[in-house]
Backbone as ProteinMPNN parsed JSONL, in Angstrom:
{"seq_chain_A": "MADQTPSGESLLFLTDEQLRKGIEAMFFAYRGFTADPDRILEGMDYGRAHHRAIHFIHRSPGTTVSNLLTILGVTKQSLNRVLRTLVDDGLVEARVGRRDKRERHLHLTAKGQELERELSDAQRARMRAAYRAAGPQAVAGFRQVLEAMMDPELRRQYQGLKESGA", "coords_chain_A": {"N_chain_A": [[56.723, 28.482, 79.288], [57.035, 26.185, 81.921], [57.439, 22.595, 81.8], [54.735, 20.71, 82.903], [54.536, 18.085, 83.508], [54.741, 15.466, 85.793], [57.731, 14.142, 87.259], [59.138, 10.792, 87.279], [60.01, 10.22, 89.869], [58.561, 12.039, 91.44], [56.044, 10.998, 91.194], [55.833, 9.081, 93.085], [54.899, 10.274, 95.309], [52.111, 11.125, 95.312], [49.55, 13.581, 95.438], [46.346, 13.951, 97.063], [44.692, 15.308, 95.328], [45.9, 14.818, 92.81], [45.509, 12.062, 92.687], [42.7, 12.02, 92.696], [42.208, 13.194, 90.22], [43.242, 11.179, 88.587], [41.447, 9.087, 89.167], [39.082, 10.211, 88.198], [39.819, 10.472, 85.512], [39.999, 7.777, 84.792], [37.306, 7.059, 85.067], [36.022, 8.638, 83.074], [37.43, 7.741, 80.831], [36.662, 5.072, 80.781], [33.956, 5.382, 80.24], [34.164, 6.389, 77.623], [35.435, 4.204, 76.408], [33.481, 2.233, 76.541], [31.396, 3.336, 75.167], [31.11, 3.058, 72.321], [30.595, 0.212, 71.893], [28.261, 0.132, 73.472], [26.471, 1.674, 71.963], [26.2, 0.039, 69.698], [25.036, -2.237, 70.829], [22.699, -1.271, 71.894], [20.446, -1.109, 70.154], [19.811, -3.738, 70.031], [18.784, -4.554, 72.355], [20.617, -5.431, 74.262], [23.11, -5.388, 76.818], [26.001, -4.322, 78.723], [26.685, -6.62, 80.155], [26.058, -8.661, 78.397], [27.896, -8.061, 76.41], [30.346, -8.487, 77.757], [30.133, -11.246, 78.28], [30.068, -12.288, 75.65], [32.584, -11.409, 74.791], [34.403, -12.88, 76.471], [33.692, -15.506, 75.935], [34.399, -15.653, 73.285], [37.128, -15.226, 73.623], [37.948, -17.521, 74.952], [37.06, -20.113, 73.567], [34.718, -22.701, 74.16], [34.776, -22.502, 76.843], [33.561, -23.107, 80.148], [30.337, -22.667, 81.751], [30.694, -22.344, 84.46], [33.382, -21.453, 84.599], [33.124, -19.015, 83.241], [31.437, -17.698, 85.018], [33.237, -17.31, 87.132], [35.185, -15.636, 85.927], [33.66, -13.353, 85.201], [32.517, -12.606, 87.601], [29.851, -12.487, 88.474], [26.448, -13.185, 89.552], [25.036, -16.491, 89.41], [22.406, -16.552, 88.564], [22.162, -14.081, 87.23], [24.052, -14.423, 85.125], [22.914, -16.658, 83.866], [20.56, -15.554, 82.862], [21.566, -13.737, 80.953], [22.995, -15.529, 79.264], [20.909, -17.188, 78.4], [19.44, -15.444, 76.769], [21.383, -14.878, 74.78], [21.786, -17.421, 73.703], [19.172, -18.076, 72.84], [18.894, -16.119, 70.887], [20.621, -16.964, 68.988], [23.381, -16.461, 69.113], [25.18, -17.651, 70.788], [26.254, -20.937, 71.477], [25.545, -23.647, 73.544], [27.199, -26.42, 74.471], [26.999, -29.797, 75.515], [29.18, -31.195, 77.929], [31.917, -33.383, 77.151], [33.304, -35.083, 78.9], [32.091, -34.551, 81.355], [28.81, -34.616, 81.663], [27.2, -32.772, 82.882], [28.321, -30.331, 82.56], [28.36, -27.309, 80.635], [29.621, -26.229, 77.669], [30.655, -23.3, 76.175], [30.27, -21.655, 73.078], [30.758, -19.276, 70.481], [28.451, -18.667, 67.894], [28.42, -18.35, 64.282], [27.051, -15.97, 63.857], [27.338, -14.833, 66.403], [30.1, -14.535, 66.448], [30.397, -12.612, 64.504], [29.119, -10.382, 65.693], [30.786, -10.09, 67.921], [33.183, -9.375, 66.679], [32.477, -6.899, 65.549], [31.991, -5.389, 67.892], [34.496, -5.572, 69.182], [36.195, -4.492, 67.23], [35.464, -1.796, 67.296], [36.311, -1.073, 69.877], [39.031, -1.722, 69.733], [39.902, 0.106, 67.826], [39.644, 2.519, 69.207], [41.416, 2.061, 71.36], [43.806, 1.65, 69.943], [44.222, 4.172, 68.752], [44.534, 5.753, 71.054], [46.781, 4.539, 72.238], [48.707, 4.991, 70.247], [48.829, 7.774, 70.344], [49.811, 8.164, 72.917], [52.243, 6.782, 73.084], [54.903, 4.255, 73.258], [56.179, 3.916, 75.821], [54.335, 4.994, 77.604], [52.196, 3.277, 77.156], [53.188, 0.827, 78.136], [53.546, 1.597, 80.82], [50.903, 2.184, 81.499], [49.694, -0.352, 81.353], [51.08, -1.578, 83.443], [50.146, -0.099, 85.624], [47.388, -0.734, 85.533], [47.492, -3.535, 86.016], [48.641, -3.508, 88.549], [46.567, -2.459, 90.023], [44.746, -4.486, 90.178], [43.181, -6.954, 92.206], [44.925, -9.667, 93.799], [43.883, -12.286, 93.056], [42.3, -11.676, 90.817], [44.282, -10.676, 89.162], [45.716, -13.028, 88.701], [43.794, -14.45, 87.221], [43.602, -12.773, 84.979], [46.257, -12.926, 84.006], [46.283, -15.606, 83.344], [44.519, -15.627, 81.198], [45.926, -13.972, 79.471], [48.203, -15.491, 79.002], [47.143, -17.639, 77.689], [46.994, -16.992, 75.082], [44.926, -16.652, 73.297]], "CA_chain_A": [[56.076, 27.834, 80.428], [57.732, 24.941, 82.289], [56.712, 21.346, 81.63], [53.974, 20.375, 84.106], [54.49, 16.641, 83.654], [55.514, 15.059, 86.963], [58.8, 13.166, 87.013], [58.877, 9.482, 87.861], [60.224, 10.258, 91.32], [57.483, 12.77, 92.115], [54.828, 10.187, 91.169], [55.787, 8.259, 94.289], [54.298, 11.083, 96.361], [50.951, 11.766, 94.711], [48.618, 14.259, 96.327], [44.958, 13.503, 96.92], [44.165, 15.947, 94.117], [46.406, 14.065, 91.655], [44.802, 10.77, 92.686], [41.313, 12.288, 92.289], [42.234, 13.392, 88.768], [43.428, 9.855, 87.996], [40.174, 8.367, 89.32], [38.14, 10.802, 87.25], [40.263, 10.131, 84.158], [39.584, 6.396, 84.545], [35.858, 7.063, 84.918], [35.664, 9.159, 81.747], [38.014, 6.851, 79.822], [35.802, 3.889, 80.726], [32.738, 5.798, 79.512], [34.513, 6.433, 76.208], [35.771, 2.848, 75.979], [32.254, 1.432, 76.424], [30.364, 4.062, 74.407], [30.89, 2.494, 70.986], [29.833, -1.031, 72.01], [26.919, 0.414, 73.999], [25.628, 2.121, 70.827], [25.938, -1.132, 68.864], [24.17, -3.165, 71.561], [21.462, -0.6, 72.285], [19.348, -1.496, 69.267], [19.58, -5.179, 70.149], [18.337, -4.771, 73.735], [21.689, -6.051, 75.024], [23.897, -4.449, 77.609], [27.417, -4.629, 78.947], [26.83, -8.007, 80.603], [26.072, -9.452, 77.165], [29.169, -7.781, 75.754], [31.416, -9.186, 78.491], [29.985, -12.683, 78.05], [30.497, -12.533, 74.273], [34.038, -11.206, 74.727], [35.173, -13.958, 77.095], [33.415, -16.752, 75.219], [35.273, -15.573, 72.106], [38.521, -15.313, 74.088], [38.197, -18.907, 75.37], [35.995, -20.976, 73.037], [34.543, -23.938, 74.903], [34.795, -22.238, 78.283], [32.356, -23.58, 80.822], [29.532, -21.661, 82.438], [31.348, -22.136, 85.749], [34.558, -20.603, 84.386], [32.634, -17.685, 82.891], [30.977, -17.104, 86.285], [34.432, -16.886, 87.864], [35.801, -14.506, 85.228], [32.804, -12.164, 85.228], [32.204, -12.227, 88.983], [28.426, -12.177, 88.591], [25.681, -14.292, 90.118], [24.611, -17.527, 88.479], [21.112, -16.114, 88.037], [22.421, -13.009, 86.273], [24.697, -14.992, 83.94], [21.958, -17.515, 83.156], [19.639, -14.675, 82.134], [22.325, -13.243, 79.801], [23.271, -16.642, 78.35], [19.649, -17.63, 77.793], [19.149, -14.5, 75.677], [22.369, -15.059, 73.708], [21.506, -18.721, 73.077], [17.877, -17.949, 72.138], [19.077, -15.237, 69.729], [21.515, -17.616, 68.039], [24.734, -15.914, 69.175], [26.003, -18.579, 71.585], [25.832, -22.333, 71.512], [25.973, -24.344, 74.762], [27.371, -27.841, 74.171], [27.166, -30.674, 76.67], [30.563, -31.628, 78.105], [32.226, -34.761, 76.753], [33.676, -35.84, 80.097], [31.084, -34.334, 82.398], [27.566, -34.247, 80.957], [26.547, -31.645, 83.567], [28.963, -29.091, 82.119], [27.965, -26.702, 79.368], [30.751, -25.533, 77.055], [30.089, -22.194, 75.408], [30.929, -21.288, 71.817], [30.034, -18.304, 69.669], [28.028, -19.084, 66.564], [28.906, -17.406, 63.26], [26.377, -14.69, 64.158], [27.981, -14.323, 67.607], [31.455, -14.096, 66.077], [30.241, -11.356, 63.753], [28.85, -9.316, 66.657], [32.0, -9.894, 68.72], [34.145, -8.645, 65.831], [32.013, -5.513, 65.453], [32.214, -4.765, 69.192], [35.931, -5.486, 69.436], [36.783, -3.553, 66.268], [35.218, -0.442, 67.805], [37.176, -0.829, 71.033], [40.432, -1.747, 69.294], [40.19, 1.373, 67.147], [39.813, 3.537, 70.245], [42.665, 1.744, 72.073], [44.933, 1.867, 69.025], [44.433, 5.626, 68.631], [45.042, 6.241, 72.332], [48.143, 4.015, 72.393], [49.587, 5.718, 69.322], [48.993, 9.141, 70.834], [50.556, 8.164, 74.174], [53.591, 6.262, 72.875], [55.166, 2.931, 73.826], [56.482, 3.931, 77.257], [53.07, 5.239, 78.301], [51.404, 2.05, 77.047], [53.751, -0.118, 79.108], [53.221, 2.116, 82.144], [49.455, 2.037, 81.674], [49.44, -1.763, 81.666], [51.609, -1.837, 84.791], [49.216, 0.505, 86.576], [46.17, -1.538, 85.564], [47.775, -4.805, 86.683], [48.882, -3.231, 89.975], [45.279, -2.155, 90.649], [43.948, -5.709, 90.286], [43.368, -7.82, 93.367], [45.791, -10.795, 93.393], [43.158, -13.361, 92.356], [41.925, -11.16, 89.493], [45.52, -10.603, 88.382], [46.01, -14.405, 88.259], [42.847, -14.762, 86.136], [44.024, -11.992, 83.822], [47.488, -13.496, 83.477], [45.91, -16.87, 82.721], [43.954, -15.287, 79.876], [47.018, -13.406, 78.67], [49.11, -16.563, 78.638], [46.487, -18.627, 76.824], [47.306, -16.547, 73.728], [43.752, -16.635, 72.402]], "C_chain_A": [[56.765, 26.497, 80.68], [56.821, 23.741, 82.086], [56.039, 20.967, 82.957], [53.883, 18.868, 84.339], [55.338, 16.224, 84.848], [56.596, 14.054, 86.582], [58.433, 11.85, 87.662], [59.003, 9.494, 89.37], [59.074, 10.96, 92.025], [56.171, 11.987, 92.096], [54.718, 9.285, 92.388], [55.076, 8.972, 95.426], [53.111, 11.861, 95.796], [50.068, 12.411, 95.766], [47.218, 13.683, 96.125], [44.338, 14.078, 95.647], [44.628, 15.209, 92.858], [45.721, 12.701, 91.555], [43.358, 10.945, 92.23], [41.235, 12.464, 90.783], [42.413, 12.066, 88.043], [42.153, 9.031, 88.043], [39.159, 8.885, 88.308], [38.528, 10.49, 85.805], [39.858, 8.698, 83.828], [38.081, 6.31, 84.307], [35.471, 7.503, 83.506], [36.249, 8.308, 80.618], [37.152, 5.6, 79.669], [34.504, 4.214, 79.987], [33.01, 5.835, 78.017], [34.749, 5.044, 75.644], [34.527, 1.996, 75.755], [31.192, 2.085, 75.549], [30.071, 3.434, 73.052], [30.148, 1.157, 71.058], [28.412, -0.803, 72.547], [25.978, 0.839, 72.877], [25.259, 0.931, 69.937], [24.902, -2.032, 69.526], [22.788, -2.592, 71.862], [20.266, -1.046, 71.447], [18.989, -2.97, 69.347], [19.002, -5.546, 71.513], [19.332, -5.605, 74.539], [22.421, -4.969, 75.787], [25.326, -4.925, 77.774], [27.642, -6.059, 79.428], [26.877, -8.939, 79.395], [27.408, -9.304, 76.457], [30.301, -8.545, 76.438], [31.345, -10.693, 78.261], [30.473, -13.044, 76.648], [32.02, -12.417, 74.17], [34.79, -12.426, 75.277], [34.861, -15.329, 76.506], [34.278, -16.786, 73.961], [36.733, -15.813, 72.502], [38.911, -16.74, 74.43], [37.076, -19.803, 74.867], [35.93, -22.3, 73.808], [34.604, -23.739, 76.402], [33.492, -22.732, 78.895], [31.602, -22.42, 81.44], [30.186, -21.334, 83.776], [32.568, -21.225, 85.612], [34.138, -19.178, 84.054], [32.114, -16.958, 84.131], [32.155, -16.542, 87.072], [35.038, -15.637, 87.237], [34.973, -13.231, 85.399], [32.458, -11.695, 86.636], [30.755, -11.801, 89.164], [27.713, -13.376, 89.207], [25.283, -15.269, 89.005], [23.307, -17.122, 87.781], [21.302, -15.047, 86.957], [23.042, -13.557, 84.991], [23.732, -15.869, 83.162], [20.971, -16.692, 82.328], [20.305, -14.167, 80.845], [22.538, -14.365, 78.781], [22.003, -17.142, 77.663], [19.294, -16.743, 76.596], [20.095, -14.727, 74.497], [22.163, -16.379, 72.976], [20.22, -18.631, 72.25], [18.01, -17.119, 70.868], [20.097, -15.775, 68.727], [22.932, -17.073, 68.008], [25.715, -16.864, 69.887], [25.377, -19.963, 71.525], [26.392, -22.956, 72.79], [25.995, -25.836, 74.46], [27.594, -28.624, 75.461], [28.617, -31.158, 76.716], [30.758, -33.077, 77.698], [32.525, -35.628, 77.96], [32.603, -35.753, 81.172], [29.825, -33.786, 81.724], [26.831, -33.085, 81.635], [27.117, -30.31, 83.115], [28.386, -28.624, 80.792], [29.162, -25.895, 78.87], [30.192, -24.519, 76.059], [30.945, -21.851, 74.197], [30.09, -20.217, 71.137], [29.641, -18.963, 68.354], [28.639, -18.104, 65.558], [28.309, -16.018, 63.507], [27.001, -14.036, 65.391], [29.374, -13.811, 67.315], [31.408, -12.776, 65.324], [29.994, -10.178, 64.705], [30.094, -9.039, 67.503], [33.02, -9.079, 67.935], [33.757, -7.177, 65.727], [32.281, -4.753, 66.766], [33.709, -4.551, 69.452], [36.62, -4.512, 68.484], [36.64, -2.117, 66.766], [36.154, -0.13, 68.978], [38.646, -0.844, 70.649], [40.812, -0.447, 68.609], [40.451, 2.475, 68.171], [41.13, 3.314, 70.998], [43.883, 2.039, 71.195], [45.251, 3.361, 68.908], [45.026, 6.188, 69.916], [46.49, 5.787, 72.546], [49.12, 4.76, 71.479], [49.867, 7.124, 69.826], [49.886, 9.181, 72.076], [52.005, 7.686, 73.998], [53.858, 4.992, 73.659], [55.469, 2.924, 75.327], [55.199, 4.129, 78.074], [52.196, 3.988, 78.278], [51.892, 1.026, 78.063], [53.415, 0.31, 80.533], [51.752, 1.946, 82.471], [49.113, 0.596, 82.054], [49.928, -2.111, 83.066], [50.658, -1.288, 85.851], [47.948, -0.343, 86.675], [46.398, -2.855, 86.303], [47.997, -4.601, 88.182], [47.581, -2.929, 90.719], [44.416, -3.394, 90.858], [44.229, -6.407, 91.62], [44.163, -9.043, 92.905], [45.065, -11.895, 92.62], [42.743, -12.91, 90.943], [43.147, -11.046, 88.598], [45.893, -11.996, 87.869], [45.092, -14.81, 87.121], [43.259, -14.051, 84.859], [45.273, -12.594, 83.189], [47.225, -14.846, 82.833], [45.315, -16.659, 81.34], [45.061, -14.838, 78.947], [47.925, -14.525, 78.139], [48.486, -17.583, 77.718], [46.648, -18.251, 75.351], [46.13, -16.528, 72.781], [43.475, -15.257, 71.886]], "O_chain_A": [[57.046, 25.759, 79.736], [55.599, 23.846, 82.184], [56.691, 20.912, 84.0], [53.218, 18.428, 85.277], [56.515, 16.575, 84.924], [56.402, 13.222, 85.696], [57.529, 11.789, 88.495], [58.212, 8.865, 90.074], [58.65, 10.525, 93.096], [55.275, 12.271, 92.891], [53.638, 8.779, 92.693], [54.69, 8.338, 96.408], [53.103, 13.092, 95.798], [49.863, 11.859, 96.847], [46.951, 13.008, 95.131], [43.553, 13.41, 94.973], [43.836, 14.997, 91.939], [45.393, 12.246, 90.459], [42.841, 10.127, 91.469], [40.319, 11.955, 90.138], [41.804, 11.848, 86.996], [41.811, 8.354, 87.074], [38.468, 8.11, 87.646], [37.656, 10.268, 84.965], [39.42, 8.422, 82.71], [37.633, 5.565, 83.436], [34.695, 6.831, 82.827], [35.63, 8.17, 79.563], [36.938, 5.123, 78.555], [34.016, 3.405, 79.198], [32.191, 5.371, 77.224], [34.317, 4.737, 74.533], [34.516, 1.132, 74.877], [30.189, 1.451, 75.222], [28.908, 3.294, 72.673], [29.158, 0.978, 70.349], [27.472, -1.472, 72.119], [24.823, 0.417, 72.839], [24.122, 0.834, 69.475], [23.995, -2.533, 68.862], [21.827, -3.336, 72.061], [19.196, -1.328, 71.987], [17.976, -3.399, 68.794], [18.759, -6.72, 71.79], [18.936, -6.394, 75.397], [22.357, -3.789, 75.445], [25.794, -5.812, 77.06], [28.682, -6.65, 79.137], [27.65, -9.897, 79.375], [27.982, -10.277, 75.968], [31.119, -9.177, 75.771], [32.373, -11.343, 78.07], [31.217, -14.011, 76.484], [32.664, -13.246, 73.526], [35.701, -12.942, 74.629], [35.699, -16.228, 76.577], [34.826, -17.831, 73.611], [37.472, -16.511, 71.807], [40.058, -17.139, 74.229], [36.222, -20.217, 75.652], [36.954, -22.931, 74.071], [34.495, -24.703, 77.16], [32.453, -22.766, 78.235], [32.148, -21.333, 81.629], [30.226, -20.172, 84.179], [32.761, -20.322, 86.427], [34.747, -18.228, 84.545], [32.319, -15.753, 84.283], [32.083, -15.438, 87.612], [35.368, -14.685, 87.943], [35.511, -12.166, 85.704], [32.141, -10.524, 86.843], [30.463, -10.869, 89.914], [28.299, -14.447, 89.364], [25.209, -14.909, 87.83], [23.136, -17.323, 86.579], [20.676, -15.106, 85.899], [22.614, -13.202, 83.893], [23.723, -15.836, 81.931], [20.594, -17.089, 81.226], [19.688, -14.167, 79.78], [22.295, -14.184, 77.588], [22.025, -17.479, 76.48], [18.896, -17.24, 75.542], [19.657, -14.764, 73.348], [22.345, -16.449, 71.76], [20.187, -19.06, 71.097], [17.322, -17.379, 69.881], [20.401, -15.117, 67.732], [23.621, -17.201, 66.996], [26.914, -16.864, 69.612], [24.157, -20.128, 71.524], [27.578, -22.81, 73.085], [24.953, -26.447, 74.224], [28.286, -28.17, 76.373], [29.208, -31.488, 75.688], [29.866, -33.905, 77.881], [32.064, -36.766, 78.046], [32.254, -36.746, 81.81], [29.792, -32.639, 81.277], [25.943, -32.48, 81.035], [26.472, -29.273, 83.268], [27.982, -29.423, 79.947], [29.653, -24.998, 79.556], [29.363, -24.851, 75.212], [32.171, -21.77, 74.279], [28.861, -20.243, 71.206], [30.415, -19.726, 67.776], [29.299, -17.14, 65.948], [29.002, -15.009, 63.376], [27.176, -12.818, 65.422], [29.795, -12.788, 67.853], [32.282, -11.926, 65.491], [30.584, -9.11, 64.546], [30.418, -7.882, 67.77], [33.652, -8.18, 68.49], [34.619, -6.303, 65.81], [32.742, -3.612, 66.744], [34.126, -3.478, 69.889], [37.53, -3.787, 68.889], [37.574, -1.321, 66.671], [36.721, 0.961, 69.051], [39.431, -0.061, 71.184], [41.924, 0.05, 68.791], [41.378, 3.27, 68.011], [41.873, 4.264, 71.245], [44.869, 2.611, 71.659], [46.415, 3.759, 68.959], [45.934, 7.019, 69.864], [47.327, 6.574, 72.987], [50.223, 5.114, 71.894], [50.995, 7.611, 69.748], [50.639, 10.137, 72.262], [52.895, 8.155, 74.708], [53.139, 4.677, 74.607], [55.049, 2.005, 76.03], [55.014, 3.497, 79.113], [51.531, 3.675, 79.265], [51.087, 0.423, 78.773], [53.041, -0.521, 81.36], [51.398, 1.602, 83.598], [48.329, 0.361, 82.974], [49.267, -2.854, 83.792], [50.4, -1.945, 86.859], [47.485, -0.639, 87.777], [45.576, -3.247, 87.132], [47.586, -5.434, 88.99], [47.509, -3.128, 91.932], [43.458, -3.359, 91.632], [45.365, -6.442, 92.092], [44.083, -9.418, 91.736], [45.59, -12.387, 91.621], [42.83, -13.686, 89.991], [43.057, -11.295, 87.395], [46.337, -12.136, 86.729], [45.535, -15.438, 86.16], [43.267, -14.648, 83.783], [45.338, -12.753, 81.97], [47.891, -15.196, 81.859], [45.582, -17.43, 80.419], [45.134, -15.258, 77.792], [48.354, -14.503, 76.985], [49.197, -18.32, 77.035], [46.462, -19.091, 74.471], [46.318, -16.399, 71.571], [42.528, -15.062, 71.124]]}, "name": "protein", "num_of_chains": 1, "seq": "MADQTPSGESLLFLTDEQLRKGIEAMFFAYRGFTADPDRILEGMDYGRAHHRAIHFIHRSPGTTVSNLLTILGVTKQSLNRVLRTLVDDGLVEARVGRRDKRERHLHLTAKGQELERELSDAQRARMRAAYRAAGPQAVAGFRQVLEAMMDPELRRQYQGLKESGA"}
């Protein structure tokens, strides 16, 4: 049987069916990618918004509430609800800004760092296995596709995170 893998040149002319399969693959991959953290968070009455907040606070310790709002693209009310829970439960600490007393700088507590590590370990294991199975060229191509799908402003935010090396 002939190899059914499309060549690089034929990928420039994708059919609607091929695009639909790609959309569906992303949907199911996202479900798999979030399943492990969802199971961990379920017993804590936390959801994906909590996970995202914990992830980006860990990624940029001391980030401000305003910066987190920009990264997550959620309403202030929604983020405040999530942060209030994380602070009350001892996972996040909000420190008053040194220069601007109105700012709140967010840091994970030891308990928050422990939860972040558990959540990230689960996702890293899944990503590592998928990357190994796909190979280095596929990994590079996957990243290119993801970055190309980002709106320009989101790509700038992502590249800013990537370059911060945290």
